[in-house]
C-alpha positions as a printed NumPy array, in Angstrom:
array([[ -7.251,   6.042, -33.731],
       [ -7.627,   2.436, -34.785],
       [ -6.481,   1.718, -38.302],
       [ -6.21 ,  -1.395, -40.406],
       [ -2.683,  -1.784, -38.99 ],
       [ -3.716,  -1.672, -35.322],
       [ -2.801,  -4.951, -33.61 ],
       [ -4.838,  -6.184, -30.648],
       [ -3.922,  -9.22 , -28.571],
       [ -7.015, -10.845, -27.089],
       [ -6.215, -12.813, -23.925],
       [ -9.126, -15.144, -23.173],
       [ -9.465, -16.582, -19.666],
       [-11.502, -19.484, -18.307],
       [-14.809, -17.962, -17.296],
       [-18.368, -18.628, -18.407],
       [-18.303, -15.327, -20.313],
       [-15.473, -16.578, -22.547],
       [-17.942, -16.852, -25.423],
       [-18.311, -13.069, -25.298],
       [-14.662, -12.79 , -26.319],
       [-15.749, -13.972, -29.773],
       [-18.001, -10.941, -30.055],
       [-15.243,  -8.65 , -28.783],
       [-12.945, -10.062, -31.467],
       [-15.51 ,  -9.365, -34.169],
       [-16.101,  -5.838, -32.855],
       [-12.398,  -5.067, -32.986],
       [-12.118,  -6.441, -36.513],
       [-15.071,  -4.339, -37.592],
       [-13.235,  -1.294, -36.254],
       [-10.287,  -2.094, -38.529],
       [ -8.043,  -3.985, -36.102],
       [ -6.066,  -7.153, -36.67 ],
       [ -6.629,  -9.505, -33.737],
       [ -4.617, -12.453, -32.457],
       [ -5.585, -14.638, -29.54 ],
       [ -3.942, -16.348, -26.615],
       [ -6.029, -18.367, -24.203],
       [ -5.708, -20.483, -21.09 ],
       [ -6.392, -24.211, -20.919],
       [ -9.461, -23.437, -18.806],
       [-10.742, -21.033, -21.466],
       [-10.586, -23.863, -24.006],
       [-13.097, -25.769, -21.899],
       [-15.621, -23.022, -22.636],
       [-14.712, -22.076, -26.229],
       [-12.376, -24.127, -28.406],
       [ -9.243, -22.621, -29.915],
       [-10.541, -23.606, -33.352],
       [-13.319, -21.041, -33.007],
       [-10.866, -18.225, -32.388],
       [ -8.582, -19.443, -35.162],
       [-11.492, -19.311, -37.602],
       [-12.567, -15.848, -36.459],
       [ -9.098, -14.298, -36.307],
       [ -7.561, -16.058, -39.294],
       [ -4.413, -16.71 , -37.233],
       [ -3.117, -19.488, -34.964],
       [ -4.183, -19.301, -31.333],
       [ -1.418, -19.34 , -28.739],
       [ -2.316, -21.92 , -26.089],
       [  1.183, -23.251, -25.419],
       [  4.686, -21.839, -25.258],
       [  5.963, -24.854, -27.176],
       [  3.496, -25.516, -29.981],
       [  2.899, -22.209, -31.77 ],
       [  3.267, -22.422, -35.569],
       [  6.142, -20.409, -36.961],
       [  7.684, -19.263, -33.682],
       [  9.698, -20.848, -30.908],
       [  8.968, -17.885, -28.599],
       [  5.277, -17.02 , -29.15 ],
       [  4.981, -14.998, -25.957],
       [  7.667, -12.568, -27.123],
       [  6.447, -12.456, -30.71 ],
       [  2.862, -11.7  , -29.686],
       [  3.885,  -9.186, -27.013],
       [  6.021,  -7.24 , -29.486],
       [  3.353,  -7.505, -32.202],
       [  0.537,  -6.084, -30.07 ],
       [ -0.381,  -2.403, -29.938],
       [ -2.818,  -3.216, -27.125],
       [ -3.836,  -6.278, -25.114],
       [ -7.352,  -7.013, -23.892],
       [ -7.987,  -9.585, -21.15 ],
       [-11.558, -10.866, -21.415],
       [-13.1  , -12.239, -19.327],
       [-10.433, -11.482, -16.741],
       [-10.804, -14.039, -13.972],
       [ -9.779, -13.454, -10.367],
       [ -7.032, -16.033, -10.857],
       [ -5.468, -14.345, -13.888],
       [ -5.747, -10.915, -12.271],
       [ -3.902, -12.283,  -9.233],
       [ -1.165, -13.698, -11.459],
       [ -0.837, -10.412, -13.331],
       [ -0.566,  -8.482, -10.06 ],
       [  2.131, -10.83 ,  -8.726],
       [  4.041, -11.214, -11.982],
       [  3.346, -14.941, -12.197],
       [  3.842, -16.372, -15.684],
       [  2.982, -20.066, -15.627],
       [  1.235, -20.486, -18.972],
       [  1.236, -18.945, -22.447],
       [ -1.32 , -16.241, -21.65 ],
       [  0.232, -14.931, -18.439],
       [  3.753, -15.178, -19.863],
       [  2.681, -13.15 , -22.895],
       [  0.992, -10.51 , -20.734],
       [  4.135, -10.234, -18.58 ],
       [  6.148,  -9.56 , -21.73 ],
       [  3.743,  -6.877, -23.035],
       [  4.966,  -3.301, -23.051],
       [  1.785,  -2.082, -24.772],
       [ -1.346,  -0.733, -23.04 ],
       [ -3.397,  -3.455, -21.336],
       [ -7.158,  -3.472, -20.774],
       [ -8.727,  -5.794, -18.213],
       [-12.436,  -6.691, -18.456],
       [-13.262,  -8.612, -15.259],
       [-15.976, -11.251, -15.25 ],
       [-16.58 , -13.347, -12.141],
       [-18.893, -14.078,  -9.202],
       [-19.781, -11.019,  -7.128],
       [-18.202, -12.425,  -3.951],
       [-14.966, -13.164,  -5.83 ],
       [-14.872,  -9.622,  -7.228],
       [-15.566,  -8.067,  -3.84 ],
       [-13.007, -10.213,  -2.055],
       [-10.299,  -7.943,  -0.561],
       [ -7.592,  -9.928,  -2.352],
       [ -9.187,  -9.3  ,  -5.741],
       [ -9.77 ,  -5.635,  -4.94 ],
       [ -6.14 ,  -5.275,  -3.863],
       [ -4.97 ,  -6.943,  -7.064],
       [ -7.161,  -4.616,  -9.142],
       [ -5.744,  -1.599,  -7.287],
       [ -2.204,  -2.855,  -7.908],
       [ -2.857,  -3.264, -11.62 ],
       [ -4.461,   0.179, -11.888],
       [ -1.456,   1.639, -10.111],
       [  0.743,   0.152, -12.825],
       [ -1.303,   1.797, -15.556],
       [ -3.539,  -1.126, -16.498],
       [ -6.966,   0.052, -17.69 ],
       [-10.237,  -1.509, -16.53 ],
       [-13.696,  -1.723, -18.071],
       [-16.453,  -3.026, -15.804],
       [-17.472,  -5.159, -14.159],
       [-21.177,  -4.372, -14.308],
       [-23.91 ,  -5.281, -11.845],
       [-26.628,  -7.749, -12.734],
       [-27.638, -11.398, -12.682],
       [-24.6  , -13.645, -12.921],
       [-24.312, -17.083, -14.494],
       [-24.427, -18.747, -11.063],
       [-27.751, -17.057, -10.32 ],
       [-26.381, -14.492,  -7.876],
       [-27.098, -10.808,  -8.424],
       [-24.356,  -8.266,  -7.9  ],
       [-21.219,  -6.659,  -9.289],
       [-19.022,  -8.966, -11.324],
       [-20.816,  -9.239, -14.649],
       [-18.66 ,  -8.761, -17.736],
       [-19.06 ,  -5.307, -19.272],
       [-20.99 ,  -5.064, -22.529],
       [-19.203,  -6.054, -25.718],
       [-19.535,  -2.581, -27.256],
       [-18.175,  -1.011, -24.087],
       [-15.152,  -3.334, -24.085],
       [-14.459,  -2.672, -27.762],
       [-14.728,   1.087, -27.257],
       [-12.358,   0.956, -24.28 ],
       [ -9.873,  -1.126, -26.279],
       [ -9.969,   1.25 , -29.223],
       [ -9.4  ,   4.183, -26.878],
       [ -6.05 ,   2.63 , -25.943],
       [ -4.949,   2.634, -29.566],
       [ -5.268,   6.236, -30.503],
       [ -4.715,   9.836, -29.494],
       [ -7.218,  11.725, -27.346],
       [ -6.977,  14.634, -29.759],
       [-10.651,  15.612, -29.404],
       [-10.442,  15.948, -25.622],
       [-12.533,  18.881, -24.455],
       [-14.574,  19.175, -27.655],
       [-18.335,  18.743, -27.637],
       [-19.682,  17.076, -30.766],
       [-23.277,  16.924, -31.908],
       [-24.067,  14.214, -34.478],
       [-27.31 ,  13.197, -36.106],
       [-27.867,   9.851, -37.768],
       [-30.405,   7.57 , -39.404],
       [-33.6  ,   8.264, -41.289],
       [-36.703,  10.143, -40.235],
       [-40.222,   8.736, -40.382],
       [-42.879,  11.132, -41.641],
       [-46.323,   9.965, -40.585],
       [-49.119,   9.414, -43.093],
       [-51.281,   7.975, -40.335],
       [-50.483,   6.249, -37.01 ],
       [-49.373,   3.113, -38.911],
       [-47.835,   4.27 , -42.206],
       [-44.99 ,   6.653, -42.851],
       [-42.62 ,   7.99 , -45.513],
       [-38.952,   7.107, -44.963],
       [-35.696,   6.29 , -46.755],
       [-33.081,   3.538, -46.738],
       [-30.676,   5.097, -44.227],
       [-29.54 ,   2.762, -41.419],
       [-27.585,   5.293, -39.342],
       [-24.369,   3.245, -39.486],
       [-22.175,   6.135, -40.659],
       [-23.381,   8.561, -38.003],
       [-23.057,   5.969, -35.25 ],
       [-19.508,   5.204, -36.415],
       [-18.678,   8.924, -36.2  ],
       [-20.128,   9.152, -32.694],
       [-18.177,   6.088, -31.527],
       [-14.913,   7.327, -33.067],
       [-15.325,  10.783, -31.517],
       [-15.846,   9.33 , -28.033],
       [-12.772,   7.144, -28.192],
       [-10.768,  10.202, -29.315],
       [-11.898,  12.045, -26.198],
       [-14.884,  14.128, -27.304],
       [-18.134,  14.521, -25.463],
       [-20.785,  13.342, -27.913],
       [-24.515,  13.865, -28.221],
       [-26.179,  11.701, -30.868],
       [-29.616,  12.659, -32.182],
       [-30.9  ,   9.494, -33.802],
       [-33.787,   8.723, -36.068],
       [-35.337,   5.234, -35.898],
       [-32.605,   2.582, -36.19 ],
       [-31.841,  -0.873, -34.824],
       [-28.337,   0.133, -33.729],
       [-27.098,   0.055, -30.159],
       [-25.861,   3.253, -28.551],
       [-22.05 ,   3.52 , -28.71 ],
       [-20.441,   3.419, -25.276],
       [-20.024,   6.873, -23.775],
       [-22.482,   8.58 , -26.134],
       [-25.503,  10.578, -24.974],
       [-28.354,   9.581, -27.294],
       [-31.574,  11.458, -28.047],
       [-34.164,   9.467, -30.008],
       [-36.474,  11.245, -32.42 ],
       [-38.798,  10.108, -35.173],
       [-39.746,  12.942, -37.49 ],
       [-37.775,  15.637, -39.296],
       [-39.437,  18.285, -37.128],
       [-38.384,  16.474, -33.946],
       [-34.841,  16.099, -35.237],
       [-34.717,  19.802, -36.14 ],
       [-35.803,  20.856, -32.672],
       [-33.444,  18.429, -30.926],
       [-30.459,  19.483, -33.035],
       [-31.017,  23.223, -32.62 ],
       [-31.454,  22.818, -28.868],
       [-28.397,  20.605, -28.42 ],
       [-26.268,  22.88 , -30.619],
       [-26.285,  25.493, -27.859],
       [-23.775,  23.309, -25.968],
       [-21.756,  22.012, -28.944],
       [-18.506,  23.035, -30.61 ],
       [-19.063,  20.931, -33.727],
       [-22.156,  19.598, -35.499],
       [-21.942,  16.722, -37.983],
       [-25.164,  16.189, -39.911],
       [-25.032,  12.661, -41.319],
       [-28.733,  11.867, -40.967],
       [-30.884,  11.326, -44.048],
       [-33.598,  13.774, -43.062],
       [-36.808,  13.792, -45.108],
       [-37.142,  16.853, -47.355],
       [-40.942,  16.568, -47.326],
       [-43.569,  15.476, -44.838],
       [-47.331,  14.859, -45.183],
       [-49.146,  18.151, -44.669],
       [-52.101,  16.615, -42.823],
       [-51.374,  13.165, -41.366],
       [-54.48 ,  11.257, -40.348],
       [-55.147,  10.669, -36.665],
       [-56.373,   7.113, -37.352],
       [-55.373,   4.248, -39.591],
       [-56.706,   4.906, -43.068],
       [-58.89 ,   2.061, -44.383],
       [-58.563,   1.461, -48.1  ],
       [-62.097,   0.048, -48.165],
       [-63.548,   3.493, -47.498],
       [-60.674,   6.03 , -47.462],
       [-58.824,   5.825, -50.76 ],
       [-55.376,   7.385, -50.568],
       [-55.055,   8.66 , -54.1  ],
       [-52.57 ,  11.439, -53.245],
       [-50.577,  12.759, -50.3  ],
       [-50.149,  16.501, -49.978],
       [-46.595,  17.232, -48.905],
       [-44.919,  20.205, -47.312],
       [-41.209,  20.975, -47.012],
       [-39.437,  20.205, -43.75 ],
       [-37.203,  22.664, -41.93 ],
       [-33.584,  22.735, -43.142],
       [-31.496,  21.508, -40.214],
       [-28.1  ,  22.009, -41.843],
       [-28.884,  25.537, -43.052],
       [-30.268,  26.576, -39.667],
       [-27.208,  25.219, -37.85 ],
       [-24.902,  27.033, -40.26 ],
       [-26.794,  30.279, -39.748],
       [-26.265,  29.978, -35.998],
       [-22.746,  28.54 , -35.942],
       [-20.492,  31.587, -35.64 ],
       [-16.908,  30.257, -35.246],
       [-18.129,  26.705, -34.671],
       [-17.733,  23.931, -37.25 ],
       [-20.697,  22.434, -39.1  ],
       [-20.384,  19.449, -41.426],
       [-23.066,  18.242, -43.821],
       [-23.504,  15.138, -45.943],
       [-24.516,  14.836, -49.586],
       [-25.808,  11.402, -50.576],
       [-26.263,  11.407, -54.345],
       [-26.638,   9.015, -57.261],
       [-25.212,  11.273, -60.002],
       [-23.179,  14.495, -60.409],
       [-21.891,  13.912, -56.888],
       [-19.216,  16.594, -56.628],
       [-21.254,  19.255, -58.43 ],
       [-24.155,  18.782, -56.031],
       [-21.797,  18.708, -53.041],
       [-20.088,  21.969, -54.022],
       [-23.462,  23.63 , -54.561],
       [-24.679,  22.397, -51.174],
       [-21.53 ,  23.64 , -49.443],
       [-22.049,  27.148, -50.797],
       [-25.813,  27.291, -50.414],
       [-25.881,  26.037, -46.826],
       [-22.732,  27.788, -45.61 ],
       [-21.185,  24.635, -44.165],
       [-17.496,  24.195, -43.404],
       [-17.352,  20.766, -45.008],
       [-19.577,  18.464, -47.049],
       [-19.029,  14.706, -46.989],
       [-20.141,  13.445, -50.39 ],
       [-20.897,   9.812, -51.12 ],
       [-22.412,   8.095, -54.145],
       [-25.14 ,   5.86 , -52.717],
       [-25.601,   4.099, -56.052],
       [-22.288,   2.281, -55.479],
       [-22.488,  -1.007, -53.51 ],
       [-19.525,  -0.1  , -51.297],
       [-21.033,   3.246, -50.278],
       [-24.771,   2.641, -50.32 ],
       [-27.113,   2.733, -47.34 ],
       [-26.432,  -0.139, -44.954],
       [-22.936,  -0.966, -46.216],
       [-20.117,  -1.502, -43.732],
       [-17.746,   0.493, -45.956],
       [-17.962,   3.911, -47.551],
       [-16.171,   5.836, -50.274],
       [-16.499,   9.551, -49.669],
       [-15.095,  12.831, -50.903],
       [-14.476,  15.693, -48.477],
       [-15.604,  18.889, -50.18 ],
       [-14.623,  22.257, -48.736],
       [-13.758,  25.751, -49.885],
       [-10.145,  24.556, -50.184],
       [-11.026,  21.837, -52.685],
       [-11.918,  18.154, -52.857],
       [-10.188,  15.291, -51.077],
       [-11.27 ,  11.937, -52.498],
       [-10.847,   9.047, -50.063],
       [-10.57 ,   5.384, -50.944],
       [-13.173,   2.817, -49.937],
       [-12.663,   2.118, -46.233],
       [-14.496,   0.507, -43.299],
       [-16.913,   2.914, -41.643],
       [-14.733,   3.459, -38.517],
       [-11.822,   4.524, -40.737],
       [-14.078,   6.88 , -42.695],
       [-15.328,   8.312, -39.404],
       [-11.758,   9.002, -38.281],
       [-10.939,  10.678, -41.611],
       [-13.941,  12.976, -41.207],
       [-12.929,  13.793, -37.637],
       [ -9.37 ,  14.534, -38.795],
       [-10.81 ,  17.088, -41.228],
       [-12.984,  18.562, -38.477],
       [-10.005,  18.873, -36.131],
       [ -8.144,  20.936, -38.733],
       [-10.988,  23.46 , -38.721],
       [-11.694,  23.739, -34.993],
       [-10.622,  26.966, -33.309],
       [ -9.581,  26.322, -29.727]])
């Protein structure tokens, strides 16, 4: 799994999609990676080295002779990297990689790399389909180089076809997969995430502050560790992690039905969603007008208990719940663990700025029958991996 010590070398080539490498860099950093950059002279015509220096916080290697602090930057970077990502990989650079040509800093560094290498092609459709390019891609695959994309779509030149750079999230997910073990291979995970919206009328609803970030991070981490993942999501603005099957729902009742149905084909369920405990008993079928329909009170009814129902049906399978509290965190988490019959409760104090709804970090405690493991504040991907580590210890294969 990616950790704060994972080192990724980003090799940026001279294509119109070079600006997307900035987003890839940010995605890798968000996942806890340290990123350094090497780029070709042609790439600098699209995005300046200063941009990558500012984003990475490290010098950019554009020359073999002018790299601060090292007389042999290609060897230093190659030995430093745990993985290398070539984005956008042009037909020219792919040809050089296939033939072992090292005539600039980027290709020399890639030739010196003993780490896993990911190539994300981005070029005109005719260039990608050219037999020479296809032969070079086959050669690189035969040597163990991984590929992501290209996709089909409208290209910068106006043509439509295969050659478009893969999506940023897909590239990041593929890069992270190179960094860690596939220790969840064969497992089927079911995750829920986000809030639910409980309708008052067709316009208004009751909700909470959940953004779904934690659940989405768990889904993304599980996929890159080899699991098959189904994500049942309440309303969020988040993009679907690459490789995840997503089911969108709105209400607590819809989420309950989707989770119980999907659990039939799951080995593990992780319930991170902030599901409403109550829903309006009689939502209006039209927008209520305050000029003639005063809403002085809303009669509420309890929603179905997703976690308890999953635990009742789990048998030898693993079910994990979450407890988001503002006080007496561990006491409430222990009580929830026992009352629901879960294998693990992830407890977080949402009154703290580093672990509140919408934060990019979390500070959680893992509460089980064996005791409490308090984790430090970490980026969400690292928290997700810690939760999955705890799940893996409990899975019976």
